[in-house]
C-alpha positions as CSV (number, residue, x, y, z in Angstrom):
1,M,-7.5,-23.9,15.6
2,S,-4.7,-24.4,14.6
3,T,-2.8,-21.9,12.8
4,N,0.4,-23.3,10.8
5,G,2.4,-24.4,7.5
6,R,0.3,-27.7,7.3
7,D,-3.1,-26.2,8.0
8,A,-2.3,-23.2,5.3
9,P,-4.4,-24.0,2.4
10,N,-7.5,-24.8,5.6
11,M,-7.2,-21.5,5.6
12,L,-6.8,-20.1,2.7
13,R,-10.9,-22.4,1.8
14,W,-11.8,-20.2,4.7
15,L,-10.9,-16.6,3.7
16,G,-12.0,-17.7,0.1
17,K,-15.6,-18.8,1.3
18,M,-15.8,-15.7,4.2
19,D,-15.5,-13.4,1.2
20,K,-18.9,-14.5,0.0
21,Y,-20.6,-14.3,3.0
22,A,-20.9,-12.0,6.6
23,R,-19.4,-9.5,6.5
24,S,-16.8,-9.5,4.0
25,N,-18.0,-6.4,2.1
26,E,-17.5,-4.0,4.8
27,N,-13.8,-3.3,3.8
28,P,-12.3,-2.8,-0.4
29,P,-10.4,-5.6,-2.0
30,Y,-7.0,-4.8,-0.8
31,V,-7.6,-5.0,2.9
32,S,-9.1,-8.3,2.6
33,D,-5.6,-9.3,0.1
34,Y,-3.7,-7.2,3.5
35,Y,-5.4,-9.6,5.8
36,K,-5.2,-13.2,3.7
37,G,-1.1,-12.6,3.1
38,E,-0.4,-11.9,6.8
39,C,-2.2,-15.0,7.8
40,C,-0.4,-16.6,5.2
41,L,2.5,-15.4,6.7
42,E,2.0,-16.7,10.3
43,C,1.4,-19.9,8.8
44,E,5.0,-19.9,6.8
45,A,2.6,-20.3,3.8
46,E,5.3,-17.4,1.8
47,Q,4.6,-17.6,-1.1
48,E,0.7,-17.3,-0.8
49,A,1.7,-14.5,1.9
50,L,3.9,-12.2,-0.7
51,K,0.8,-13.1,-3.7
52,F,-2.1,-11.4,-1.9
53,L,0.2,-8.7,-0.6
54,R,1.3,-7.5,-3.9
55,K,-2.3,-7.5,-4.7
56,S,-3.0,-5.4,-1.6
57,Y,0.3,-3.2,-2.8
58,E,-1.1,-2.6,-5.9
59,A,-4.2,-1.5,-5.1
60,N,-3.0,0.4,-1.9
61,E,1.1,1.3,-1.5
62,E,0.1,3.3,1.8
63,H,-2.1,0.7,3.8
64,L,0.4,-2.6,3.9
65,F,2.6,0.0,5.4
66,T,0.9,1.1,8.7
67,R,0.1,-2.4,10.0
68,S,2.3,-4.7,10.8
69,P,5.9,-4.1,11.5
70,K,6.3,-8.2,10.1
71,V,4.5,-7.9,7.0
72,A,6.1,-5.0,6.2
73,E,9.4,-6.0,6.7
74,F,8.7,-9.2,5.1
75,F,7.3,-7.7,1.9
76,N,9.9,-4.5,1.4
77,A,12.1,-7.0,0.9
78,H,10.6,-8.2,-2.0
79,L,10.7,-5.0,-3.3
80,A,12.6,-3.9,-6.5
81,E,13.1,-0.4,-5.0
82,P,12.8,-1.4,-1.3
83,K,11.0,1.7,0.9
84,I,9.8,2.2,4.2
85,F,6.9,5.0,4.4
86,P,7.9,7.6,7.4
87,K,6.0,5.4,10.1
88,F,8.4,3.1,11.0
89,E,11.6,5.1,9.8
90,D,13.3,5.6,13.0
91,E,11.2,3.5,15.2
92,E,12.4,-0.2,16.0
93,Y,9.5,-2.4,17.3
94,E,9.8,-3.7,20.5
95,D,7.9,-7.0,21.7
96,F,6.7,-6.9,25.3
97,S,5.2,-10.1,25.3
98,F,6.4,-13.1,27.8
99,P,5.2,-16.4,27.9
100,L,2.5,-17.6,30.8
101,R,1.8,-21.1,31.2
102,L,-1.8,-21.9,32.1
103,E,-2.3,-25.9,32.1
104,Y,-5.9,-25.9,32.8
105,F,-6.2,-23.7,29.6
106,G,-4.1,-25.4,27.1
107,K,-6.5,-28.4,28.6
108,A,-9.7,-27.1,27.6
109,L,-8.9,-24.8,24.5
110,E,-7.2,-28.8,23.6
111,Q,-4.3,-25.4,22.5
112,E,0.0,-26.3,24.0
113,D,-0.6,-24.5,27.7
114,E,1.8,-21.5,27.3
115,F,0.4,-18.4,26.4
116,C,1.7,-15.3,24.9
117,C,0.8,-12.5,27.8
118,T,1.6,-8.7,27.8
119,F,1.4,-5.7,29.8
120,L,-1.0,-2.6,28.5
121,D,-0.8,0.9,30.6
122,E,-3.4,3.0,30.4
123,D,-3.8,3.7,27.2
124,S,-3.4,0.3,26.0
125,E,0.1,0.3,24.9
126,E,2.2,-2.5,25.4
127,T,4.7,-1.8,27.6
128,D,7.7,-3.7,29.7
129,E,7.2,-2.1,33.2
130,S,5.3,-4.4,35.7
131,S,2.8,-3.2,38.5
132,R,2.6,-4.7,41.7
133,M,-1.3,-5.2,40.2
134,R,0.1,-6.9,37.5
135,S,1.4,-8.6,39.3
136,N,-1.3,-9.4,41.6
137,A,-3.7,-10.2,38.4
138,I,-1.3,-12.7,36.6
139,E,-1.0,-15.0,40.2
140,F,-4.7,-14.3,40.5
141,L,-4.9,-15.4,37.1
142,K,-2.6,-18.7,37.8
143,Q,-4.8,-20.1,41.0
144,N,-8.2,-18.9,39.6
145,Q,-8.0,-19.9,35.9
146,E,-10.6,-23.4,35.4
147,E,-12.8,-20.7,37.4
148,I,-12.4,-17.8,34.4
149,L,-12.1,-19.5,31.6
150,T,-15.6,-21.6,32.3
151,G,-16.6,-17.8,33.1
152,I,-15.2,-16.2,29.3
153,L,-16.6,-20.0,27.6
154,A,-20.2,-19.7,29.5
155,E,-20.5,-15.9,28.0
156,I,-19.3,-17.1,24.3
157,L,-21.7,-20.2,24.4
158,K,-24.4,-17.8,26.2
159,N,-24.3,-15.5,22.9
160,Y,-23.6,-18.0,20.3
161,P,-26.7,-18.4,18.7
162,K,-27.1,-14.6,18.9
163,W,-23.7,-14.8,16.7
164,Q,-25.0,-17.3,14.2
165,K,-28.1,-15.2,13.7
166,I,-25.7,-11.9,13.1
167,Y,-23.4,-13.9,10.6
168,D,-25.9,-16.3,9.2
169,Y,-24.5,-18.9,7.1
170,P,-26.3,-20.7,4.5
171,S,-26.4,-24.6,5.0
172,E,-24.0,-25.0,2.8
173,T,-21.2,-23.7,5.1
174,K,-22.6,-23.4,8.4
175,S,-20.5,-26.4,9.7
176,D,-17.4,-25.0,8.6
177,F,-18.1,-21.8,10.6
178,M,-20.9,-21.8,13.2
179,P,-22.2,-24.9,13.7
180,G,-24.8,-26.0,16.0
181,I,-23.6,-26.8,19.7
182,S,-24.9,-26.8,23.4
183,T,-21.6,-27.5,25.6
184,P,-18.9,-25.3,26.6
185,Q,-16.6,-28.1,25.8
186,E,-17.5,-28.1,21.8
187,L,-16.3,-24.6,21.4
188,S,-11.9,-25.6,21.2
189,E,-12.8,-26.7,18.5
190,L,-13.4,-23.0,16.6
191,L,-12.0,-20.9,19.2
192,E,-8.3,-20.6,19.0
193,L,-6.6,-18.6,22.5
194,Q,-4.0,-15.7,20.6
195,N,-3.1,-13.7,23.2
196,I,-4.0,-12.3,26.7
197,Y,-3.8,-9.1,28.5
198,I,-2.7,-8.1,31.9
199,L,-4.2,-4.0,32.6
200,D,-4.3,-2.1,35.9
201,G,-7.0,-2.3,37.9
202,A,-7.6,-6.7,38.0
203,K,-8.5,-7.0,34.1
204,I,-7.2,-9.2,32.4
205,G,-8.6,-9.4,28.5
206,F,-8.5,-13.0,26.5
207,E,-7.9,-12.6,22.3
208,F,-9.5,-15.3,20.9
209,S,-9.2,-16.1,16.3
210,C,-12.8,-17.7,16.0
211,S,-13.9,-19.8,12.7
212,W,-16.5,-17.6,12.1
213,D,-15.0,-14.3,12.0
214,M,-10.7,-14.7,11.3
215,E,-10.9,-11.0,10.1
216,H,-11.9,-9.4,13.6
217,G,-12.0,-12.4,15.7
218,L,-13.2,-12.8,19.6
219,G,-11.9,-10.2,22.5
220,V,-13.3,-10.6,26.2
221,M,-12.8,-8.5,29.3
222,T,-12.3,-9.6,32.7
223,R,-12.0,-8.2,36.1
224,K,-11.6,-9.7,38.9
225,G,-12.4,-13.0,37.1
226,K,-15.9,-12.1,35.9
227,V,-16.8,-11.6,32.1
228,I,-17.7,-6.9,32.1
229,N,-17.6,-7.2,28.2
230,I,-17.3,-9.6,24.7
231,G,-17.1,-8.3,21.2
232,E,-14.4,-8.0,18.4
233,A,-11.0,-8.9,19.5
234,E,-9.8,-5.4,20.4
235,V,-12.5,-5.5,23.8
236,A,-9.5,-7.6,24.9
237,F,-7.0,-4.8,25.1
238,M,-9.2,-1.5,25.4
239,A,-8.1,-0.1,28.3
240,I,-11.9,1.3,29.0
């Protein structure tokens, strides 16, 4: 499942349908509009992004400026009177991520084999400070990537039927979001690995986007290569 400019119309179609089903009523409309705008911006569909972000901003001005600095900077540049809320004053956003090449992950997930990786400290904050434990975790991941990914996909597949019941997509959209699958290989059509997080204590988190919940995503936390927690995206970067 890719996210680029060419996929923007299809992505918007999915987001529109998701507004009608599943968990879409949990948040006020401006949150949904913000998320759509952020997704469009990631897909390089700037006009669509601006449309949704304006709707979100008109409903709640503060929300937009308390989320992603990238989105805030983009939208601020299109305001007649640009402004920055206090949270962003005198604060520079630092990106500590670095590329990590995992050939087996790329092949099995049908993605490019270079993934975005980030070190996290004990408070789940990004850091550029390496440690022996973090370096060892990266080397362990490289050396055992097939076994690790096999375990992750097996755990996702095991939980998949339960999630199908929770999301309860109607028959006319089920094939788009949560089709019936029986093998781990079929998950490559529904998932995209977005980020890998390296924590101390031999923990490595994996953040996925997924077709059935584009807003909350999917997170998997592993320790010594074994899955210890699975849930929404935040599971991948929570230290506890």
